[in-house]
N, C-alpha and C positions, 0 to 999 in steps of 0.2 A: 896373696896367691901369686905363684910364678907366672910370668907372662906366657910361657909355653903352654901352660894348662888353659889359660884364658883364650889363647889363639885357637886351640882345638875346639873349644866350645863356641867361639865366635864364628869359626868356619861352619860349624853345625847350624848355628842360628841363621846365618846367611843362606845356607842351603835350604833350610826348612821354609824360608820365605818363598822360594821358587818351587819347591817340591809339594805342590798343592793337590796333586792327584797321582795315582800310579804312573800315568803317562808322563807327567812332568818330572817325577822322581827319576824315571829311566832316562828321559831326555837330558836332564841336568847331569846325571852320571855319565852319559855318553860324551857330553861336552868336556868334562874333566879328563876322561880317558883319552879323547882325541888330542887334547892339549898336551898330554903326556906322551904322545907318540904311538898310541894304540891304533891299529888298522882294522876297519870294519870288514867282517865276512858275512856272506849270505848263507842262510841255512838251505837255500834252494840250489846251491851250486857246490861243485867239488872244491875242496880247500887245498891250498898250497902253502902250508905253514912251514916256516923255516926255523932252524935253531937260532936262538937269540931274538925271536919274533915276539911282538906284543899285539894281541888281537882282542876283538870283542864281537859279539853277535847279538842281534835283537830278534829272537824267534817270533815274538809277538811284542806289541808296543808297550806292554806293561811288565815285561820280563827282560833281563839283561844278563849275559854271561861274558866274562872277560878272562883271559888267561895269558900266561907268559911261559916261554920255553927257553931254558938257558942256552947261552951261546955255544957252549961246548958240553960234551957228554960228561956227566959227573961220575968220576970213577972213585970218588971218595966214599966207597961203601964200607960199612963196618965189616971187619973180617968175619965176625960171627954170622953175618947175613949171607956171606958167600959160601959158607959150609952147609951142605945139605943136612937136613934134619937136626939143625942146631936147636937145642932146647934151653929154656930158662929153667934153671934147676929148682927154683922155689915153687913154680906152678906148672911145670912141664908143658908150657905153651910155646908154640913156635915163635921165635924172635922174628917178627915180620917188619917192624918199623925201622926203616933205614933213612939215610939222608937224601936218597934220590927217589922217594916215593911221590905219589900224587897227593897234593894238599889242596883241599877244597874248603871254602868258607861260604856259608849260605845265610841269606836274610830274606825278608819279604818287603814288598813295595806298597802294599795296601794298608789301610787303617780303618777302624770302625767309623762310620759316618752315615749320612743320608744319601740315597741314590735316587735320581729323578726318573719317574716313570715315563713311558712313551707319550701318553697324553698327559702333559704336565699341567695344563690349565685347570684350575679348580676355583671357580668364582663362588663366593659365599657372602651373601648379604652386603654386596657392594665392595667387598675386599677381594683382592687378587692373591690367591695362594698357589703354591707349587705342590703338586702331587708327588709324594716321595715314598720310598720304602726304606726300611732300615737295613744297612749293610753291616754285617758282623754284629758285635755285641757292645755298642757304646753305652756309657752311662747317660741315659736320655736327658735327665733334667739339667745336665751341664751344658746342653746345647741351647737352652732357653736364654733369651735376653742378651744374645751376643750378636755382633755383626758377622754375617755369613756371606760367602761368595760361592761361585760355581766354576768348576774346571773339569776338563776331560777331553773327549774326542767326539767329532761329528763326522758322520758318513754321508757323502754327497753323490748324487747321480753322476754317472760317467758314460762314455761310449762303450765301455767294456763291462758286460754284465758281472763277471767274476772279479772285477777290479774297481770297486767304487773308490772315489776320491776320499781322502782322509784329511781332516783339519783338526789340529789341536786348538783348544780355546781355554783361556783363563780370563774371566771378567775382571779379576785383579782389583776389585774395589768392593766395599760393603754394599751388598745388593739385597740381602734377605735378613729376616730375623724371625724368631719364634717367641712371641710375647707370652709371659706368664699371666695367669688369671690373678687379679688383685686379691690380696688376703681377705678383703671384706666379703668377697664372694666364695672364698675357699678357706674357711676358718681352720681346716685340718692340714693345711699345706705343710706346716712345720712338724707335723707328725708323720709325714710321708704319704704322698698321694700317687697312686698309680697313673701313669700316662698311657693313653692309647696311641699305638703307633700310627693308625690310619687317620686319626683326627687331630690329636694334640701335637703331633710332630710335623705338621705341614707348614713350611715357612711362609711368611707373609712377604709378598713382593710389592704391593702397592694398593691403590684404590681405583675403582672403576671411574672412568671419565668418558666424555663424548669422543675423544680421539683414539680410544683403545677398542680393539675388537676382543670382546670377552671370551671368544672361542679360540683365539690364536695369539694371545698377547705374549706368551713365552716364546713360541716359535718365531714370532715377529722380532722379538728382542734378540733371540739367538742369531737369526739371519742377519740382522743389522750388525751384530758384534763381529761375525766372521766375514761380513761383506759378501754374502751369497744370497741367491734367491731362495725364499723359503720353500718354493716348490721343488727345489733340488735337494732339500734335506730329507734323507731316507731314514736315518736313525741317529741316535746319539748315545754315548756312554758318559754321563755327566754326574759328578759328585758335588754335593754341598760340603764345603769345608769352612772351618773357623778362620775368618779373615784377620783375626788379631795377630800381631807380630810377636815373636819371642822376646822375652825380657829377662835380664839378670836381676835377681832379687836376693835379699839377705843382707846381713850386716856388712859383709865384705864382697857382695855380689857373687857369693859362692854357689848359688843355685840358679838353674836355668828353668824358667817357666815358659812352656811353649806348647802349641799344638803339635801333634804327629811325632812326638818323640818315639813312640811305638809305630814303626820300627825304623825310622829314618836315621836314628843314632847308629844303627848297625849298617844300613846301606852305605852311608858315607864312610864309616870306618873301614868297610871292606874295600871300597874304591881307593881310599887313601893308602891303606895298608899294602895293597897289591902294587900300587905305583911306587910307594916308598921302598919296598923290597927290591924292585927292579932298578931303582936309582942307586941304592946301596950296592947292588951287585955290579953295576956299571962303573961306579966311582971307586970302589974298594976291592974289585976283583974277587968278590964273594961268590961262591957257587950256590945257586938256588936249587930247589927241588926239581925233579924231573918235569913236573907239571904243576904250576900254581894256578888255581881257578877260583873265581868268585861267581856265585849264582844268586841272582836277585829274582826270586819268584813272586808271582802274584797270588792272591786268593788264600793266603794263610788264615786270614780272619774268618773264613767261611769253610775251612776244612781241607783246602789244597787239592780237592779232587776235580781239577780242571786241566786242560791241555797246557796251560801256562803255570800250573801249580806244582808244588813239590811232589805230590802223589801222582806223578805221571812218568813216562819214559823219556821226558825231554832231556834230562841231564845225561842219561846214558847215550841217547842219540848224539849229543854233542861230543861226548868222550869218544864214541866210535869214530866220528868224523875226524877228530884230531888224530887218533891213532892210525886210521887209514892213510891220512895225509903224510904221516911220518913213516909209512911203510911197515906198520906193526899190525898184527892180526888180533882178532878178538880174544884169543886164548891169552895172549900177552896182556891185554887190557884186563881180563878177569883176574889174572895174577897180580897185576899192579893195583887193582882195586882192593884186593885183600891186604896189600902192603900199605894202603893209603890211610889218610887221616882227614876227618871232617870236623869242622867247627860249625855248629848250628848257633847262629848269633841273633839273639832277640832280647828284648828288655826283661828285667827281673823285678821281683817285688821288693821294694825297700821297706824297712820297718816303719810303720806308722806310729807317731808319738802318742796318739790317743787310743790306739787299738792294738796294743802289743799282744793281747790275748789271742789275736787271730793268727799269730806266727808261732813257729817252733821257738821254745824258750831260749835255745842256745844256738841253733843253726839258722841264724838270720843275719842280715846286714843292713847298714844304714846307707843313705846317700853319702858319697864321699869315701866309701870304703874300697873303691876300685872296681875291678871286674868281678862279677858274680859267676861262680861255677855252680850250675844248677844240677841237683841230684834228685833222683827218684827211683826207689827200688821197684816201683810198679811201672817204670819206663814211660811215664808221662814226659819226663826229660830222659834223654839217653843216659844210661849209667853203666860204665865199665871201669873197674879199678885201675887197670893198666893205662887206659886212655886218660883218666883223670890225673894219675900220677905224672904222665908225660906233660900235661898242661901245667901242672904245678911246677915242674922243673923248668919249663919254658918261662914261666913267670919269674922264677928265682933267677934265671940266667940274665933276664933283661930288667930286673928290678921293678917288676910290675906288681902293684898292690892287688890283692884278690882275697876273697873269702868264699867259703862253701855255703850253699843255701839248700835247705830242705823244707818243704811245706809242713805246716802243722798237720798232724795225722788226721785231724777231723776236717781238713780243708783240702780237697783233691787238687786244686789249682788248675791252670790251663795247660794246653798241649803246645808243642813246638814243632819246628821242621825236622828236628833231629831224628826222632823215631821213624818218621815217614821216609826220609831220604835213606837212612841206613837200612831200612827194610828192602829198598831197591838196590842199594850199593853196600854190600856187607863189609864195611871198614870201621875202624875205631872212630868213635864219635863222642864229642863232648858238647853239652849245651852251655853257652856262656852269654853274658850281656851286661849292660849297665843297670844298676838298680834305680827304679823310679817310683814315685808316689802318684796317686790318681790315675793309674793305668786305665786306659779306655775312656778317660774323661775327654771332653773337648779341649782341655788344656791340662797337660801333665807336668810333672816336676822332677828334676834330676840334679845331682851334684855336678857342677860344671867340670870339676877336675877329673871325673870318671871317664869322660869322653877321651881325654888324652891317654889314659891307661888302656882303654880299649884299642885305640889306634896303635899304640906301642905293641900290644899283644898280637894283633893281626899282622903287623909288620914283621915281628919276630917269627911268627908262625910261618910266614912265607919265605923268610930268609933261611 
């Protein structure tokens, strides 16, 4: 395998080790952007963005937006786009896509897991357990018998009622586990046993002893970890995550086995693609699009209907602020949105070697086949022939491997950010991503070379 392909997957593996919660995914992304010269903006202030600028904003601690504006106005507009009412002869549709349009790529920072409840202590027959609820749709039994840890955010008492202190935390060590019941007491386990979310999925922390307060052992532990008084802890947003590290597997290390591939593959590819395109522009005098923007949303796994999710006005708010700072009005923004292009980037289903009947017999792809273009006539993935054709030509231009994927007609599949965002911003949209196996498992599997193809596509899209 070429070293370049290994390096893309290695960067991903290193990133995943640190991206253990949506908070940490955003924080690690921020560090990479700052190292590349991106400047932070506040959503609560007026912006003064300049031509040639590179910026990012954290509206909320689990969502991140970053964008670049070219150094000079791009006047390389296709002649056809300058002519009013120019039509494409074969479908009579206005030719709107030009080289100076808005280009947006979106992904999500959250992943299916266990989320810790406010009263976390749950003592049971001398065992210390942690009270959790299920976040999203994980494959529950894959979380059993694994080393688990805890990460997220803690809110602390402050002198300002409407400004509590915030502290990020990552225990960064195996802390919890959820033990299986022995086969001797569960003879049907290999035939499939239903797990109850309230009882079977509560992680084990330890055992009662004389030194522990059974009513506050978790809060005591948390206060010690963040070096704060437990009386000052007002609330927390904590995720239980798989503490196992990524590993390359296969005859030639051609596969990456790792937690949280869904959707950190896309988050890192978007960050790297945006940076790569800006570097190419600076080094080779290439003209970029009028506006390149990445959007890392939270809460995709639970429907996106939150203030930091894709089914909100957050992206349009940010676009309006950019345009106002550039001296452009909202009518111009609406026009440019129509000329824009969006890539919704999330993982795709790779063909399972033992369950081929679950897939479309011909419109499927394996790990290692490159980037998946996901199609759905019912718009569970966005589908528009013009947009898909554009992405295919982009892949051809940059030599990117790709295949089209459609679900088995008897399997509806999951949803993505694409249809949600494009319902708020009516622009051409295509759903893409790397193909993986064991999606929503505590540990997923991908072809290592596919990450490189995804980064190349995002970079080319922003160029």
